[in-house]
C-alpha positions in Angstrom: 65.6 20.2 11.9 62.4 19.7 9.6 59.0 17.8 11.0 58.8 15.2 9.5 54.9 14.0 8.7 53.7 10.5 9.9 52.6 8.5 7.5 48.8 8.2 7.5 47.0 4.8 9.0 45.9 2.9 5.9 42.5 3.5 6.2 39.9 0.7 6.6 37.1 0.7 3.1 33.6 1.0 4.9 31.4 -1.5 3.8 29.2 -0.9 1.1 25.7 -1.8 1.4 23.8 -4.9 0.7 22.4 -3.9 -3.1 18.7 -4.2 -2.5 17.3 -7.5 -4.2 14.9 -6.3 -7.2 11.4 -6.8 -7.3 11.6 -9.8 -9.5 13.6 -11.8 -7.1 11.5 -10.6 -4.5 8.7 -12.2 -6.2 10.6 -15.4 -6.5 11.4 -15.7 -3.0 7.8 -15.6 -2.1 8.1 -19.2 -3.1 11.5 -20.0 -0.7 11.4 -22.8 1.2 12.4 -20.6 4.2 9.5 -18.5 5.4 11.8 -15.7 7.0 12.9 -15.5 3.4 9.6 -15.8 2.5 8.7 -12.9 5.1 11.2 -10.8 4.0 10.5 -10.8 0.6 6.7 -9.7 1.2 8.1 -6.8 3.6 10.3 -6.2 0.7 7.9 -5.5 -1.8 6.2 -2.5 0.1 5.0 0.1 -3.0 5.5 -2.3 -5.9 2.1 -2.9 -7.2 3.2 -5.2 -10.2 3.7 -7.6 -7.4 -0.2 -7.0 -6.0 -0.8 -10.3 -7.9 1.8 -12.4 -6.6 1.3 -11.2 -3.1 -2.3 -12.4 -3.4 -1.6 -15.5 -5.0 0.9 -16.6 -2.2 -1.6 -15.3 0.2 -4.0 -18.6 -0.6 -1.1 -21.0 0.1 0.9 -19.3 2.5 -0.1 -20.9 6.0 3.4 -19.4 8.1 1.5 -16.8 10.5 4.3 -14.4 10.6 4.4 -14.7 6.6 0.6 -13.9 6.0 1.4 -11.2 8.5 3.9 -9.6 6.6 2.1 -9.8 3.1 -0.7 -8.2 4.7 0.9 -5.3 5.7 2.2 -4.8 2.3 -1.2 -5.9 0.7 -3.0 -3.7 3.2 -1.3 -0.2 2.3 -2.2 -0.3 -1.5 -6.0 0.1 -0.5 -7.3 -0.9 -4.1 -10.9 -2.4 -4.5 -8.8 -6.0 -6.3 -6.6 -6.2 -3.1 -9.9 -5.6 -0.9 -11.8 -7.8 -3.1 -9.3 -10.8 -3.3 -8.5 -10.4 0.6 -12.3 -10.8 1.6 -13.0 -14.1 0.6 -10.7 -15.4 3.4 -13.3 -14.0 5.7 -14.7 -17.6 4.7 -12.2 -19.3 6.1 -12.1 -22.2 8.2 -9.1 -20.7 10.0 -9.5 -18.7 12.2 -6.3 -17.2 12.6 -6.5 -16.0 8.7 -9.9 -15.1 9.2 -9.0 -12.6 12.3 -6.0 -11.2 10.6 -7.7 -10.5 7.4 -10.4 -8.8 9.3 -7.6 -6.4 10.6 -5.9 -5.8 7.2 -9.4 -4.8 6.0 -10.2 -2.3 8.8 -7.2 -0.5 7.6 -8.3 -0.1 4.4 -10.8 3.0 4.6 -10.6 3.8 0.5 -11.6 0.2 -1.0 -13.8 -0.9 2.1 -17.2 0.7 1.1 -17.1 -1.0 -2.3 -16.5 -4.2 -1.1 -18.9 -3.8 1.8 -22.5 -4.5 0.0 -21.5 -8.3 -0.9 -20.2 -8.9 2.4 -23.3 -7.9 4.0 -25.4 -9.9 1.7 -22.8 -12.9 2.4 -24.9 -16.2 3.1 -22.4 -17.4 5.7 -23.3 -15.4 8.9 -20.0 -15.9 10.5 -18.7 -13.5 7.2 -21.5 -11.2 8.2 -19.9 -11.6 12.4 -16.4 -11.3 10.7 -17.5 -8.0 8.9 -18.7 -6.2 11.9 -15.2 -6.9 13.3 -14.1 -5.1 10.4 -16.3 -2.1 10.6 -15.0 -1.5 14.7 -11.8 -0.9 14.0 -12.5 0.9 10.5 -11.6 4.7 10.0 -14.7 5.7 7.7 -17.1 8.6 8.8 -19.9 6.1 7.4 -19.0 3.1 10.5 -21.6 3.8 12.5 -24.1 3.6 9.8 -23.6 0.5 8.3 -23.4 -0.6 11.7 -27.0 0.8 12.5 -28.3 -1.1 9.3 -26.4 -4.5 10.4 -28.6 -4.2 13.8 -31.6 -3.2 11.8 -31.9 -5.7 9.4 -29.0 -8.4 9.7 -31.6 -11.8 10.1 -29.0 -13.1 12.6 -28.5 -12.6 16.1 -24.9 -13.3 16.4 -24.4 -10.7 13.5 -26.6 -8.7 15.1 -25.0 -8.6 18.4 -21.7 -8.1 16.6 -22.6 -5.3 15.0 -23.6 -3.8 18.6 -20.3 -4.6 20.2 -19.0 -2.7 17.4 -21.1 0.5 17.8 -21.0 0.8 21.2 -18.0 2.3 21.6 -19.0 5.3 19.7 -23.1 4.9 20.0 -25.2 8.0 21.2 -28.5 8.4 22.8 -29.5 8.8 19.2 -28.8 4.8 18.8 -30.9 4.1 22.1 -33.7 3.2 20.1 -32.2 1.1 17.7 -30.3 -1.3 20.1 -33.9 -1.9 21.8 -35.4 -2.4 18.9 -32.9 -5.6 18.0 -34.0 -7.4 21.4 -37.5 -7.0 20.8 -36.4 -8.7 17.0 -34.6 -11.6 18.9 -36.6 -11.9 22.2 -35.2 -15.5 23.2 -30.9 -14.6 22.8 -29.9 -13.7 26.5 -26.8 -12.3 24.8 -28.6 -9.9 23.0 -30.6 -8.7 25.9 -27.5 -8.4 28.0 -25.5 -6.5 26.2 -28.2 -3.9 24.9 -29.5 -3.5 29.0 -25.6 -3.0 30.6 -25.6 -0.4 27.2 -29.0 1.7 27.5 -28.5 3.7 30.9 -25.2 5.5 29.7 -26.9 6.3 26.3 -29.9 7.4 27.6 -29.2 9.2 30.7 -30.0 7.0 32.9 -27.2 5.1 34.7 
């Protein structure tokens, strides 16, 4: 008796993966009323250089924190002077959350920050210079400590100098003790700056 081959069950076709939206579609979605849609569009445009101007334009008006973070993530990955310069203007924003988010993004852009730094250090608004110290605190660049020493030595505002000292201390060594002591002499009436330096000196000079 011959074997009867069983009929194979009908195979259920696998669901085709949804087609990735085009860059043009994603750019249009940057203005979508739904913030989740805008966030997905910003992340979806990662690596697309032609979309940088669109992302920078959206950055000027975006108010949703999670969308702004997505835009900044995508923009910072380009690490160009154009992007850094366009983001740098937000360090003067009245929106504290935006200033902090931009500072965090700039701190991940070691290739382009050196070109932007002179204008930030010369900004007439001392709050912008304070934010610049925050950027340098997290910037992975071989000249970061030298730039912070420059701020401590030259900036005329005690809040900026204190911010630069805070940023320098994690990497400071004995060679930085003199510049910190000089900062105290420059601003003898600033108790917080004095306390910050006096707390750090024993470790730096080996007298702790």
